[in-house]
C-alpha positions in Angstrom: 125.3 46.6 32.3 124.8 48.3 28.9 120.9 48.3 28.7 120.3 51.9 29.7 122.9 53.2 27.7 121.8 51.6 24.6 118.3 52.5 25.5 119.5 55.7 25.6 121.5 55.7 22.4 118.8 53.9 20.4 116.3 56.8 21.7 118.9 59.2 20.2 119.8 57.7 16.7 115.5 57.4 16.3 114.7 61.2 17.2 117.9 61.9 15.1 116.5 59.9 12.0 113.1 61.0 12.9 111.4 58.0 14.0 111.0 59.1 17.7 109.0 62.1 16.9 106.2 61.1 19.5 107.1 58.9 22.2 103.8 57.1 23.0 102.2 54.9 25.7 102.5 51.1 26.8 101.7 49.0 24.5 99.4 45.9 24.2 97.9 43.9 27.2 97.4 41.0 25.7 100.1 38.4 23.3 99.3 36.2 20.6 98.9 33.5 23.4 96.6 35.8 25.5 99.0 36.5 28.1 99.0 39.2 30.2 102.1 41.6 28.7 103.9 42.9 31.7 104.0 46.1 33.0 107.2 47.3 31.6 106.6 48.3 28.3 108.5 51.5 27.4 107.5 54.5 24.5 110.6 52.8 22.4 108.2 49.2 22.3 105.6 51.3 21.0 108.1 52.8 18.3 109.5 49.7 17.5 106.1 47.6 16.7 105.3 51.3 14.6 108.4 51.1 12.9 107.8 47.2 12.3 104.6 47.2 11.1 105.2 50.0 8.8 108.8 47.5 7.8 106.4 44.2 7.6 103.9 46.1 5.6 106.6 47.0 2.8 108.0 43.2 2.7 104.3 41.7 2.5 104.5 44.5 -1.0 107.7 42.7 -2.2 107.0 39.4 -1.3 103.8 39.6 -3.2 104.8 40.9 -5.8 107.1 38.6 -5.6 105.0 35.7 -6.2 103.2 37.0 -8.8 106.8 37.3 -10.8 109.1 34.5 -9.7 109.7 31.3 -11.2 112.0 29.2 -8.9 110.2 26.7 -7.0 112.3 27.4 -4.1 112.1 30.8 -4.0 108.2 30.8 -4.2 107.7 28.5 -1.6 110.3 30.3 0.7 108.4 34.3 -0.1 105.1 31.8 0.8 106.2 31.1 3.8 107.3 34.8 4.4 104.3 36.0 3.8 102.2 33.7 5.8 104.8 34.4 9.2 104.6 38.0 8.3 101.1 38.4 8.1 100.6 36.7 11.0 103.0 38.8 12.7 101.8 42.0 11.5 98.2 41.0 12.4 99.6 40.7 16.3 101.8 43.9 16.0 98.7 46.2 15.2 96.5 44.6 17.6 99.0 45.2 20.2 99.0 48.8 19.0 95.3 48.6 18.7 95.2 47.7 22.4 97.6 50.5 23.7 94.8 53.3 22.6 94.4 55.5 20.5 97.8 57.0 20.2 99.7 54.5 19.8 97.8 53.6 16.8 98.1 57.5 15.0 102.0 56.8 16.1 101.8 53.6 14.0 99.6 55.2 11.4 102.0 58.2 10.9 105.5 56.6 11.4 106.8 57.1 7.8 109.4 54.3 7.4 110.5 55.0 3.5 113.9 56.6 4.7 114.7 53.4 6.7 114.0 50.8 3.4 114.9 50.8 0.1 111.7 48.9 -0.4 110.5 51.4 -3.2 113.1 50.9 -5.0 113.4 47.3 -4.4 109.6 47.2 -5.8 110.7 49.0 -8.8 113.6 47.2 -10.0 111.2 43.9 -9.3 108.6 44.7 -11.0 111.2 45.8 -14.6 113.1 42.7 -13.5 112.9 40.7 -17.0 111.7 37.1 -16.7 114.3 35.7 -16.4 116.3 38.1 -13.7 113.2 38.2 -11.4 114.4 35.3 -9.0 118.0 36.6 -8.8 116.5 40.7 -8.2 113.8 39.3 -5.6 116.2 37.8 -3.4 119.1 39.8 -3.4 115.7 42.9 -2.5 114.3 40.6 0.3 117.7 40.4 1.7 118.5 43.5 2.2 115.1 44.3 3.8 115.5 41.4 6.0 118.6 42.2 7.1 117.1 44.9 8.0 114.6 43.6 9.7 117.0 41.6 11.5 118.4 44.7 12.2 115.4 46.4 13.8 114.9 43.7 16.7 118.6 43.3 17.5 117.7 46.9 19.0 114.8 46.4 20.3 116.5 43.2 22.0 119.1 45.6 23.3 116.8 48.3 24.6 113.7 47.1 24.6 111.4 46.4 28.1 109.0 44.5 27.9 109.6 41.1 27.9 106.6 40.4 25.7 107.7 42.7 23.2 111.3 42.1 23.1 110.6 37.9 22.7 108.6 39.0 18.8 111.8 40.9 18.7 113.6 37.8 19.2 112.0 35.8 17.1 112.3 38.5 14.3 116.1 38.2 14.4 116.1 34.4 13.8 113.4 34.6 11.5 115.0 37.1 9.5 117.9 35.9 9.9 117.9 32.6 9.0 115.4 33.9 6.1 118.8 36.3 4.4 121.3 33.2 4.3 118.9 30.8 3.0 118.0 33.3 0.7 121.9 33.4 0.1 122.0 29.5 -0.7 119.0 30.1 -2.9 121.1 32.9 -5.0 124.2 31.3 -5.5 122.6 28.0 -6.5 121.8 27.7 -11.0 118.5 29.0 -10.8 115.9 26.0 -12.4 112.9 28.4 -14.2 
């Protein structure tokens, strides 16, 4: 089985990039459906939640700016759906970290996700994009950002120990991968703005 090796590899990679500076205690006791989380939650699960909280906050900044500027109705529908889904996931993850205790919340608060994302550059590009290019810039920036979320979730599927957190990672990996595919189709279609 590759899991122990993968967990060690992911932990080393995260440590090398500055993400695993402070191992944290187990996560949540509640899932969104109210079921009890499993007892196998590890510091890597808490790290994943902290990273996904930061990543999701960035996603919400991108889609909210996109909703202000995008003109294509299909693109607007997609990013509105992303906003609702990710706001719900963000609430769940923050709740799990809150339930895990002050040190888990502190880990999430001090996690600097800027080295793992180009969200700041994407937001800057989106803010200055001419009206006729906003939809394409948005799809390009958001595709890259969602691809990174899917990659992060895949790493959690390989390394995580909590079945509850891994289930969230599975849903994130599937939804972000599907969103990237849909955005590629939207980007290839002529815009109707």
